[in-house]
C-alpha positions as CSV (number, residue, x, y, z in Angstrom):
1,M,56.0,64.7,100.0
2,K,60.1,66.3,99.8
3,K,62.8,64.5,98.6
4,Y,64.8,62.3,101.0
5,L,67.9,63.2,100.0
6,N,69.4,66.8,98.8
7,K,71.1,66.4,95.9
8,F,74.1,68.9,96.7
9,L,73.7,68.6,100.6
10,F,74.0,65.0,100.8
11,L,76.3,64.2,97.9
12,L,78.1,61.0,98.7
13,T,81.2,61.9,98.1
14,T,82.9,59.3,100.2
15,V,85.8,56.8,100.1
16,L,83.5,54.2,101.5
17,V,82.9,52.4,98.7
18,L,85.1,49.3,98.4
19,G,87.0,48.9,95.4
20,G,90.5,48.4,94.1
21,C,91.6,51.9,92.8
22,S,94.3,52.6,95.1
23,E,97.1,53.4,92.5
24,D,94.7,55.2,90.5
25,F,93.9,57.3,93.5
26,L,97.1,58.0,94.4
27,E,98.1,59.3,91.3
28,D,95.2,61.2,90.5
29,P,93.8,62.7,93.7
30,Q,90.3,63.5,94.0
31,P,87.7,63.7,96.5
32,A,85.3,60.9,95.2
33,G,85.2,57.9,93.9
34,V,85.0,54.3,94.4
35,V,88.2,54.0,96.5
36,S,88.1,52.0,99.7
37,E,88.5,53.6,103.5
38,D,91.4,51.4,103.7
39,V,93.0,52.8,101.0
40,V,92.8,56.4,102.0
41,F,93.1,56.5,105.8
42,N,95.6,53.5,105.8
43,S,98.7,56.1,105.5
44,R,99.6,59.8,105.3
45,E,100.3,59.2,101.9
46,G,96.7,58.7,101.0
47,V,95.2,61.0,103.1
48,E,97.3,63.7,101.3
49,A,96.0,62.6,98.3
50,Y,92.4,62.9,99.4
51,I,93.4,66.4,100.7
52,S,94.8,67.1,97.5
53,G,91.5,65.8,95.6
54,I,89.5,68.5,98.0
55,H,91.9,71.4,97.3
56,R,91.7,70.2,93.2
57,R,87.5,70.5,93.7
58,A,87.9,74.1,95.1
59,R,89.3,75.2,92.7
60,G,87.7,73.7,89.5
61,Q,84.7,74.7,87.5
62,F,82.2,73.5,90.0
63,T,79.1,74.6,87.4
64,S,78.9,75.4,84.1
65,G,78.8,79.2,85.0
66,H,81.7,81.3,84.8
67,D,80.5,83.3,88.0
68,A,80.5,80.1,89.5
69,G,83.8,78.1,89.7
70,G,84.9,78.0,93.0
71,I,85.7,79.9,96.3
72,N,87.3,82.5,94.0
73,S,83.9,82.9,92.6
74,V,82.5,83.8,95.9
75,Y,85.2,86.1,96.9
76,F,85.1,88.2,93.1
77,A,81.2,88.3,93.5
78,R,81.5,90.2,96.6
79,S,83.9,92.7,94.7
80,A,81.3,93.1,92.6
81,K,78.9,94.5,94.9
82,G,81.0,97.1,96.3
83,N,82.4,100.9,95.2
84,D,85.4,100.2,94.3
85,V,85.6,97.5,91.1
86,I,82.8,98.4,88.4
87,I,81.5,95.2,86.0
88,G,80.7,95.3,82.7
89,T,77.9,93.5,80.9
90,S,79.4,89.9,81.3
91,W,79.9,87.4,84.1
92,F,79.2,88.5,87.5
93,S,76.5,91.6,86.3
94,F,74.0,90.5,88.2
95,D,76.1,90.5,91.6
96,Y,77.1,94.1,90.3
97,D,73.4,94.9,89.7
98,Q,72.8,94.0,93.6
99,D,70.5,91.5,92.0
100,N,71.5,88.2,92.7
101,R,70.0,86.4,95.8
102,E,66.6,85.1,95.0
103,P,66.0,80.9,95.8
104,T,66.9,79.7,92.3
105,Y,69.0,82.1,91.3
106,R,72.5,80.9,90.8
107,R,74.7,83.0,93.0
108,T,72.3,81.5,95.6
109,V,72.3,77.8,94.8
110,F,76.2,77.7,93.9
111,T,77.6,79.3,97.0
112,W,75.1,77.0,99.3
113,E,75.8,73.4,96.8
114,F,79.6,74.7,96.8
115,S,80.0,75.3,100.4
116,Y,78.4,71.8,101.5
117,F,80.3,70.3,98.8
118,M,83.4,71.2,100.4
119,I,82.0,70.9,104.4
120,N,81.2,67.1,103.4
121,Q,84.8,66.7,102.1
122,A,85.9,67.9,105.2
123,N,83.9,65.9,107.3
124,T,84.9,62.4,105.8
125,L,88.0,63.7,105.9
126,I,88.0,64.5,109.9
127,N,86.2,61.2,110.6
128,G,88.1,59.0,108.4
129,V,91.5,60.6,110.4
130,E,89.8,60.0,113.8
131,A,88.9,56.5,112.8
132,S,92.4,55.4,111.5
133,E,94.0,52.7,113.1
134,A,97.1,53.0,111.0
135,L,98.1,56.7,111.5
136,S,100.2,57.8,114.2
137,P,99.3,60.0,116.5
138,E,101.6,63.2,115.1
139,D,100.1,62.8,111.7
140,K,96.1,62.4,112.6
141,A,96.7,65.7,114.9
142,D,98.0,67.1,111.3
143,L,95.9,65.8,108.8
144,K,92.7,66.4,111.4
145,G,93.7,69.8,111.7
146,Q,93.7,70.5,107.9
147,G,90.0,69.2,107.8
148,L,88.7,71.1,110.8
149,A,90.3,74.2,109.6
150,L,88.7,73.7,105.6
151,R,85.3,72.9,107.4
152,A,85.3,76.0,109.8
153,F,86.6,78.0,106.3
154,Y,83.3,77.1,104.7
155,Y,81.1,77.5,107.3
156,F,82.5,81.2,107.9
157,Q,81.2,81.4,104.0
158,L,77.8,80.5,104.6
159,A,77.8,82.5,108.0
160,Q,78.7,85.7,105.7
161,E,76.7,84.7,102.6
162,F,73.3,83.4,104.2
163,Q,72.5,86.0,106.9
164,L,73.8,89.2,108.7
165,T,76.8,89.8,110.6
166,Y,77.0,88.2,113.8
167,T,77.4,91.4,116.2
168,N,74.0,92.3,114.5
169,D,72.1,89.5,116.0
170,P,74.3,85.9,117.3
171,S,70.5,84.3,117.8
172,A,69.9,84.8,114.2
173,P,68.9,81.9,111.7
174,A,71.9,80.6,110.1
175,P,72.5,77.4,107.7
176,P,72.4,73.9,109.1
177,I,75.4,72.2,110.8
178,Y,76.6,69.0,109.8
179,L,79.6,67.2,111.3
180,E,79.1,64.0,109.5
181,L,77.4,62.8,105.9
182,S,74.0,62.4,106.8
183,L,70.6,61.0,105.1
184,E,68.4,63.4,107.1
185,G,68.2,67.0,106.7
186,H,69.0,69.3,109.7
187,P,67.1,72.3,110.9
188,M,68.5,75.9,110.2
189,S,70.9,76.8,113.2
190,T,71.9,80.2,114.9
191,L,74.8,82.6,114.3
192,E,76.2,81.3,117.8
193,E,76.0,77.8,117.1
194,M,77.9,78.4,113.8
195,Y,80.7,80.8,115.0
196,S,81.1,78.4,117.9
197,L,81.2,75.7,116.0
198,I,84.3,77.8,113.6
199,V,86.3,78.9,116.6
200,S,86.1,75.4,118.3
201,D,87.5,73.6,114.7
202,L,90.2,76.8,114.4
203,T,91.2,76.5,118.1
204,E,92.0,72.6,117.5
205,A,93.0,72.8,113.8
206,I,96.4,75.4,115.5
207,D,96.8,73.1,118.0
208,G,97.6,70.1,115.6
209,L,99.2,72.2,112.7
210,D,102.5,73.5,112.1
211,A,104.8,75.4,109.8
212,S,105.1,72.4,107.4
213,R,102.8,71.3,104.2
214,L,103.0,70.2,100.7
215,D,102.7,73.8,99.5
216,K,100.8,77.0,99.8
217,S,97.5,75.4,98.5
218,Y,97.4,73.4,101.8
219,I,96.6,74.6,105.3
220,N,99.3,74.9,107.7
221,K,99.6,76.8,111.2
222,S,99.6,80.6,109.9
223,V,97.0,80.1,107.2
224,A,94.8,78.3,110.0
225,Q,95.7,81.7,112.6
226,G,94.9,83.7,109.3
227,I,91.3,82.2,109.1
228,L,90.3,82.8,112.8
229,A,91.6,86.1,112.6
230,R,89.1,87.0,110.3
231,V,86.7,85.2,112.1
232,Y,87.7,87.0,115.5
233,Q,87.4,90.4,113.5
234,V,83.7,89.7,112.3
235,M,82.8,88.8,116.1
236,E,85.1,91.8,117.4
237,N,87.0,89.5,119.7
238,W,89.8,92.2,119.3
239,Q,92.5,90.5,121.2
240,G,92.4,87.4,119.8
241,A,92.3,89.3,116.5
242,E,95.7,91.0,117.3
243,E,97.0,87.7,118.6
244,M,95.7,85.4,115.2
245,A,97.1,88.0,112.7
246,H,100.4,88.8,114.5
247,A,101.3,84.9,114.8
248,A,100.0,84.5,110.9
249,W,102.1,86.8,109.5
250,T,105.2,86.8,111.9
251,A,105.5,83.1,110.5
252,Y,106.9,84.7,107.3
253,G,109.4,87.3,108.9
254,S,109.7,88.9,112.2
255,T,108.9,92.7,110.8
256,V,106.8,94.3,108.6
257,E,109.5,94.8,106.0
258,A,110.5,91.1,105.9
259,A,107.3,90.0,105.8
260,L,106.2,91.9,102.7
261,A,107.9,92.1,99.2
262,P,106.5,95.5,97.2
263,E,109.1,94.3,94.6
264,T,106.8,91.8,93.5
265,Y,103.4,93.8,94.0
266,D,103.2,94.4,90.3
267,N,104.6,90.9,88.8
268,G,100.5,89.8,88.0
269,F,99.2,88.3,91.0
270,N,99.2,84.9,89.4
271,E,102.3,82.8,90.7
272,M,102.1,82.1,94.3
273,N,105.6,81.0,94.7
274,E,107.1,84.2,93.2
275,S,105.9,86.5,96.5
276,P,106.7,85.3,99.8
277,E,103.6,87.6,101.2
278,W,101.2,84.7,99.6
279,M,100.1,82.8,102.8
280,W,97.6,80.5,101.0
281,A,96.8,80.1,96.8
282,M,94.8,78.3,94.5
283,P,97.3,77.3,92.2
284,Q,96.7,75.9,88.7
285,Y,98.1,73.6,86.3
286,E,97.7,73.1,82.5
287,D,96.0,69.1,82.9
288,Q,93.6,70.7,85.7
289,T,93.6,74.6,84.9
290,M,90.7,76.9,85.6
291,Y,90.8,78.4,82.3
292,Y,88.3,81.6,82.3
293,F,86.8,80.6,85.5
294,S,89.6,82.3,86.8
295,A,88.4,85.3,88.3
296,P,89.7,87.5,89.3
297,H,92.0,87.4,86.4
298,A,89.9,86.3,83.7
299,Q,87.8,89.4,84.5
300,A,90.4,92.2,85.5
301,D,93.2,91.5,82.9
302,H,92.7,94.0,79.8
303,S,96.1,93.2,78.3
304,N,95.3,89.7,77.4
305,T,92.7,87.4,76.2
306,S,89.7,87.5,78.6
307,Y,86.3,88.9,79.7
308,Y,87.5,92.2,79.9
309,N,85.0,92.7,82.0
310,A,86.4,94.4,85.6
311,Y,87.1,98.3,85.6
312,V,88.3,100.7,88.2
313,N,86.1,103.2,90.2
314,D,87.9,106.4,89.2
315,E,87.4,108.2,92.9
316,F,89.4,104.7,94.3
317,V,92.3,105.3,91.7
318,N,92.5,108.7,93.0
319,R,93.3,107.2,96.3
320,F,96.7,106.2,95.5
321,S,99.7,108.2,95.4
322,D,102.0,108.5,92.0
323,T,104.9,106.2,94.0
324,D,102.6,103.8,95.4
325,V,103.5,100.3,94.2
326,R,100.0,99.6,93.7
327,K,98.9,101.9,91.6
328,L,98.9,99.8,88.6
329,F,96.1,101.6,86.9
330,Y,95.9,102.6,82.6
331,H,93.6,103.3,80.4
332,A,92.8,100.7,77.6
333,Y,90.1,102.1,76.1
334,N,89.4,106.0,74.1
335,V,86.9,107.0,76.1
336,G,86.4,110.0,78.3
337,P,86.3,109.8,82.5
338,T,83.2,109.7,83.0
339,D,82.9,106.5,81.0
340,Y,82.8,103.2,83.3
341,R,85.5,101.6,81.4
342,Y,87.8,104.8,82.1
343,W,90.2,102.8,84.4
344,V,91.7,99.3,84.5
345,T,94.2,97.2,86.7
346,S,97.0,95.3,85.5
347,K,97.3,94.0,89.3
348,F,96.3,90.6,87.8
349,I,97.7,89.0,84.5
350,F,95.5,85.8,83.0
351,D,97.8,83.5,82.1
352,N,95.4,80.8,80.7
353,F,97.1,77.7,82.1
354,G,98.9,78.8,84.7
355,T,97.0,81.3,86.9
356,D,97.3,81.1,90.3
357,V,94.7,82.7,93.1
358,P,96.0,84.4,95.9
359,L,93.3,83.7,99.1
360,M,95.2,85.0,101.7
361,R,98.3,87.2,102.1
362,T,100.4,88.6,105.1
363,A,99.6,92.2,104.4
364,E,95.7,91.6,105.3
365,M,97.0,89.8,108.6
366,I,99.3,93.2,109.3
367,L,95.9,95.6,108.7
368,I,94.0,93.0,111.0
369,E,96.6,93.7,113.3
370,A,96.3,97.4,113.4
371,E,92.3,97.4,113.6
372,A,92.5,95.2,116.6
373,L,95.1,97.4,118.4
374,Y,93.2,100.6,117.5
375,H,89.9,98.8,119.1
376,Q,91.7,98.0,122.2
377,G,93.1,101.2,122.9
378,Q,96.6,100.9,121.7
379,V,96.1,103.5,119.2
380,E,100.0,104.2,118.4
381,E,101.1,101.1,118.1
382,A,98.2,100.8,115.5
383,H,99.2,103.8,113.8
384,E,102.7,102.9,113.5
385,L,101.9,99.3,112.0
386,L,99.7,101.0,109.2
387,Y,102.3,103.7,108.5
388,Q,105.0,100.3,108.3
389,L,102.8,98.8,105.3
390,Q,102.4,102.5,104.0
391,V,105.9,103.3,103.7
392,N,107.0,99.7,102.6
393,R,104.2,100.3,99.6
394,D,105.2,104.0,99.1
395,P,108.8,105.1,100.2
396,Q,107.3,108.8,99.6
397,A,104.9,107.7,102.4
398,V,104.1,110.7,105.3
399,K,102.7,109.1,108.4
400,S,99.2,110.9,109.1
401,A,98.2,113.0,111.9
402,N,94.8,111.2,112.1
403,T,93.5,109.9,115.6
404,G,90.3,108.6,116.8
405,S,87.5,107.6,114.2
406,A,89.9,109.2,111.4
407,L,92.2,107.1,112.1
408,F,90.1,104.1,112.0
409,E,88.7,105.1,108.8
410,E,92.4,105.3,107.3
411,I,93.2,101.3,108.2
412,L,89.9,100.9,106.4
413,V,90.8,102.4,103.3
414,E,94.2,101.0,103.2
415,R,92.7,97.8,103.4
416,R,90.5,98.3,100.2
417,K,93.7,99.5,98.6
418,E,96.0,96.4,99.4
419,L,93.3,93.7,98.9
420,Y,90.7,95.2,96.2
421,M,89.3,92.4,93.9
422,E,91.1,89.5,96.4
423,F,88.3,88.5,98.5
424,G,85.6,91.5,98.2
425,V,87.3,93.5,101.1
426,E,85.2,96.6,100.8
427,W,82.0,94.3,101.2
428,F,83.2,92.1,103.8
429,D,84.0,95.3,105.5
430,A,81.0,97.0,104.9
431,R,78.7,94.1,106.4
432,R,80.8,93.2,109.4
433,L,80.6,96.6,110.7
434,E,77.0,97.1,109.6
435,R,77.5,100.0,107.0
436,G,76.2,100.5,103.8
437,I,78.1,101.1,100.2
438,T,77.3,104.3,98.2
439,R,78.6,104.0,94.7
440,T,80.3,107.3,93.4
441,G,82.5,108.4,90.4
442,N,81.9,106.8,87.1
443,H,79.9,103.3,87.7
444,R,78.1,102.2,85.5
445,I,75.2,101.1,87.6
446,F,74.2,103.0,90.7
447,K,72.7,100.7,93.1
448,N,73.5,101.4,97.1
449,L,73.4,99.1,100.1
450,E,71.8,100.6,103.3
451,P,73.8,99.6,106.5
452,N,72.1,95.6,107.2
453,D,70.7,96.1,103.6
454,R,69.3,92.4,103.0
455,R,70.8,92.4,99.7
456,F,74.1,91.7,101.9
457,F,73.0,88.1,102.4
458,L,71.1,85.7,100.1
459,K,68.1,83.8,100.8
460,I,68.0,79.7,101.2
461,P,68.3,78.0,98.1
462,Q,64.4,76.4,97.2
463,A,66.0,72.9,96.4
464,E,67.3,72.6,100.2
465,I,63.3,73.9,100.8
466,D,62.1,71.1,99.0
467,A,64.3,68.7,100.2
468,N,64.8,69.4,103.5
469,D,62.0,68.2,106.0
470,A,63.3,70.5,108.7
471,I,63.3,73.6,106.8
472,D,59.9,75.5,104.8
473,D,59.1,78.2,102.8
474,S,58.9,80.4,106.0
475,V,62.5,80.7,106.5
476,N,62.8,83.2,103.7
477,A,59.7,85.3,105.2
478,N,61.7,88.8,105.6
479,R,64.7,88.2,104.0
């Protein structure tokens, strides 16, 4: 007989338990505890404190493993699976070895547990705001919009991690969908159902949000548009991707030059307010820091005390011109050029108690728009937009003569050069484009991924199978 409750899927982290902790809650916001529903959803201040608690949980130490801390750990595991980044023998090494997907493994369990935990928080937020009789219609639209965008974001992570890409087979099984806290396990959904919810949530969120927010850790209209641009990119809805990406990045500047700040690129990527390019981030504070859970910084920084665990493929280093502000590679160790430790990067500086983590930047949106223009046949416009970013990063850049598929490949390479180690862009692109990943250069381990390789996605956790009557062992057959 299966357990009635899945211990992590149905965490009762609601605010429905009656209690008198309103002042403590507002001073030390968190998404769980014994706080009255009336306290949380009776004012905008209360709801914002609850949202603050959700974001605090997202950037906290979710498990005891430094490779399973928060959304940044999900992102960095994707970087570890590619060709551009090399991982040493410490944290994330199993991801690097393409061997971290079995039903009881930490990567699988953490990604499922963490995503559903955050979805449950978002559901509590959405439903609490909807039911509130104290909030104004304007506040409801904004606060619910933040919840809808968060729910969509984490369902998007589940779709990326537990099935092949949407265009491969929209009818393929996907993780269960929950729109409210439930005491009953739901069956697997399909990618089509999950993406339909994601798009619906983000569309409604965008309608309810505006540019205002408390700081860059919160979701506003442009961030929701950016998330939807990524979703449309995976779905190959190129008109939608173009419109959302353009709206997202132009909120930070009407031109590429205005929306980018190359002079800040070598500042260490650890302070969200130092660069206008940062659209969305996870800030760190001394009393709630991720400390060594702060991937990529605590993995990639070889100048300050960290794990010294992330290196850079020599062939990737050679893609950068000497005048490119993004060429931040150096030799930290007395090893030969064939050694995997030959190149490291100073892109990420690890400041123990103050390392902010980027989640979305304007440069990514510019490159999504360029790709979307290309796929719609607006090749010259795509090429020009790409070149505007390139010359912003390298004043000596020369516009290429590429056309057709060669221009498309140039856009993809530029995405890798711009975004490496931030959210697993190489893995993300290979997966959505149904391509493989072939390791070259001075890698420590050479394990390649074929197009639509099953190692691009994880198996369903055994704990979920054991706890959910609607899912049995057959779910992992042929996975």
